[in-house]
N, C-alpha and C positions, 0 to 999 in steps of 0.2 A: 228538626232541618227537612226531612224529607216532606213535611209535610208544606212549611212552606215551600219549597221550591216547586212543590204537582200544586198548588194554589195558585203560583205566578202564571201557570199557562192553561190556569180554566176561567173556562167564559163564566160570567157572570149568569147566576141560576134564572132572574128574569128575563134575561134572552134567551136561555135555552125552554122554558116555560110557555114564551111567544111564538118557539120555530114551528112553523105551520104543517110539519107534517106529524109533530109529538101533539096536537092537540087533540087527537083520538084519543089520548089517556086522562083527558079532563083533570078531573080535580084528585086523580092518584098520582099527579104529579107534587100537590100539595104537602105529599108527606114529608118532614122535615129528615129523615132518615135518609131520605135518596139525596140531601145536601150537606149531609157531614162526611169531615173528612177523618178518618182514622185508620187503623191498622186494617181493620176488618175489611170495612169500606172497600178501602182503597184496593185490596189485594183482590176481592171479588172482583170489582169494576175493571180492572186489567184482563183478569181472567174472563170475562162476560165480553170485552171487547175484540180483545184477540182470538175469541172464538169464533165472531161471525167477522171479523177481519179476514178469515183465511175460507167462509162458507162463500161458495160465488153465484150469489141471489143479491137483487135488487135490493133495495132500501133496507143495506145493513145497521143502517143506526136505528132504524126503528126495532129493527129485532131484538136488538143489544138494549135499546129501551125496555122492551117489553120484557125481556128478562131481567133486567137489571130493578124494573119495579117489584115484584113479586120476592125477590133475594133480599130487597132493600139494601143494597150498594149503592154507591155513588155514581146518578147519572151521568152527572158530566163525564167523566172519568169513562166511563163504558162507551158514551156516543162518542168521544171522541179517539178514544183507542183505537176506533175500526178504521178512520183514516189513515190506518198502516198502510191498506190497499187505496192507492188513489190512484189515478191515471197512470202514473209514472212508473209506480213499485208494482202494480196489478199483473201485467204482464209475466216477468219474471219469478213470481211469487205463486203464480196460478201454474207456470209451466214445471215448476218445482215440485209442486202438487200434483201432477200430470206423473211427474217420474217415479214419484213414492211410494202412488198406485200403481206404477206399471211393477215397482219391485213387491210389492205386498201382493199384488195379483198373479205374480210371477208370468206376464205378459211380456210381450217384447214391446219395445219401443219404435210406436207407428210414426212416421214420418208425414206431416200436414203443412198445409198451407194457410192462414186463416182467411178468410173472406166476411168480411161484416154481411152477411145475408143469412135470411132464414132459413132458405134449404140447408146452407152449408150448416146452421146449428144443427137443424133435425137430424142431418146424416151422421154430423158426428158423435150423436148422441149414443149411436150404436156401434161408431168403431172406439174413439178415446175416450168419450163419455164416461162408461165404467171406472175406468183408472180414475180418471180426475175426479170422480166423485169421492172416491175411497181416497185417492190419496189429497183430496180437501179435507177430511174428515179427519184421517190422522192426522194431519199439519196442524189443525184445529184443534184437537184435543193436546197436541204435544205444546203448542202455542201457549193456551192456554194454561196447563201447568206451570209450564215453564215462568209464565208470567205470576201466576200465583204464588209460589213459592220464592220467584226472584223477588218482587214486592215485598213479600214478608221480611225474606233475608236482608234487604236494603233499611224496610224499616226497623225493624231490631237493630241492626247495626248502627245507624242512623240517633238513633233512640239512647244506645248504650255510650256512642260517642260523644253526647249532649247529656250526658252522666257523669260520664266522667271528666269530663270540661268543668262542669259545674263544682264536684268534690275537689278538682287540683286547685280552684282559686281561695278554695276554704281554708 
């Protein structure tokens, strides 16, 4: 059941192979293990995707694909899960990451006003940057672990339920 549910939301593998940013991986995208959907590949893919969703860098999808390939986990899931942080969800997620970083570093929370300028970005690297980056790494690791074990639990539960339903029919 979990497998069918996940497959409904996944894009076609040919579409992903044709994506312009993923063309840098060339023939590596032809590994059949990147397209299989089983418990191992799904839990690893969710873990990879969630990790990079919380890392504040551009091209998160490419980074998720770059790690999914050597780990041989499901590539479409890894790339799709990164979109948890989208333009609507990114500000609250990254602000929470900043707050986690201030707690982890024992720093007081600094008030700031975002400005879409290069100068603001450079100045913020020294003021809020360390707390933000540490918080992002902590949140990325936590989300990755929760995703890994959460998908594993859901998958096992789904298989067990299907197995029990089959035996009830007999």
